[in-house]
C-alpha positions in Angstrom: 31.1 27.9 -17.8 33.2 25.3 -16.4 35.2 23.3 -18.9 37.4 19.8 -17.6 40.4 19.1 -20.3 41.4 15.9 -20.4 44.9 15.2 -22.2 45.2 11.6 -22.9 48.0 11.7 -26.2 51.3 13.2 -24.6 54.4 15.4 -26.4 52.0 16.4 -29.0 54.0 19.2 -30.3 56.8 19.5 -28.6 59.7 18.6 -30.9 58.3 21.9 -32.7 59.9 23.8 -29.8 55.9 24.0 -28.8 54.7 23.1 -25.2 51.7 21.2 -25.2 48.8 23.1 -26.9 45.9 21.9 -24.7 48.0 23.1 -21.3 48.9 26.5 -23.5 45.2 26.7 -24.3 44.1 26.4 -20.6 46.1 28.7 -19.4 44.9 31.3 -22.4 41.4 30.4 -21.0 42.0 30.9 -17.9 43.9 34.5 -18.1 41.1 35.5 -20.0 39.1 34.7 -16.8 37.7 31.1 -18.1 36.9 28.2 -15.4 39.3 25.7 -16.6 40.8 22.5 -15.1 43.2 19.9 -16.8 42.8 16.2 -16.1 45.7 14.1 -17.6 44.8 10.0 -17.9 47.2 7.7 -20.1 50.4 8.6 -21.5 50.1 12.2 -20.4 50.4 11.5 -17.1 54.1 11.5 -17.8 53.9 15.4 -17.9 53.3 15.0 -13.9 57.0 14.2 -14.0 59.2 17.0 -12.3 62.5 17.9 -13.8 61.4 16.5 -17.3 63.0 17.9 -20.2 63.6 17.4 -24.4 67.4 18.1 -24.0 69.0 16.3 -27.1 66.8 15.5 -29.0 68.4 14.7 -33.0 66.2 14.0 -35.7 68.5 13.3 -38.8 71.0 16.9 -38.9 68.4 18.9 -36.7 69.2 19.4 -33.1 66.2 20.5 -30.5 67.7 23.6 -28.8 64.5 25.0 -26.9 63.3 22.2 -25.9 59.3 22.5 -24.3 59.7 22.3 -20.7 56.0 20.2 -19.9 56.4 20.1 -16.5 57.2 23.8 -16.3 54.1 24.4 -18.0 52.1 22.3 -15.4 54.1 24.3 -12.8 52.4 27.7 -14.2 49.4 26.5 -14.9 48.8 25.1 -11.3 50.1 28.7 -10.3 47.7 30.5 -12.2 45.1 28.4 -10.6 43.7 25.7 -12.6 43.4 21.9 -11.1 45.2 19.4 -12.4 44.5 15.8 -12.2 46.2 12.6 -13.0 44.1 9.4 -13.0 46.1 7.5 -10.2 46.0 3.6 -12.2 47.8 5.2 -14.8 50.7 6.8 -12.9 51.1 3.1 -11.0 51.1 1.4 -14.4 54.2 3.5 -15.9 56.0 3.0 -12.6 55.9 7.0 -11.5 56.9 7.0 -7.7 55.4 9.8 -6.0 58.4 11.9 -4.9 58.4 12.9 -8.8 55.2 13.8 -9.4 54.5 17.8 -9.7 53.2 19.0 -6.1 50.1 20.0 -6.0 49.0 17.7 -8.9 45.9 15.8 -7.3 45.7 12.0 -8.2 42.2 10.2 -8.5 40.9 6.7 -9.6 39.3 5.9 -12.8 36.1 5.2 -10.3 35.9 9.1 -9.4 36.2 10.0 -12.9 32.4 10.6 -12.7 31.9 12.9 -9.7 34.8 15.1 -11.7 32.8 15.1 -14.9 30.0 16.1 -12.5 31.7 19.1 -11.2 32.2 20.5 -15.0 29.5 22.0 -17.6 31.8 20.8 -20.6 34.2 18.2 -21.0 37.0 18.2 -23.3 39.0 15.3 -24.5 42.3 16.1 -26.7 
């Protein structure tokens, strides 16, 4: 079964020293021979920016000492063979320059989504 995982809600769980759970879950499925890919849309297109980090986060008296590295997680996902797509309009809307995007992420327009969905048996939205 071929599955496309859509991530729209960004930065869930990362203050708990975890990576994005959907990226982690997709990699676990891939390591078990799952046929899975990722689509970033909405605020989650920010994941596609190289060099971001959660260093320096302080909430009250608590300081994040081991922040998630979402961009590194996406590099690992790409290196493991997952395809990672991102909505071009959402990237433009957030002013993310092309030079900041992780190499290998495939941009596509909203108009292309129906054709992408046709390639998958299931589409899971998070």
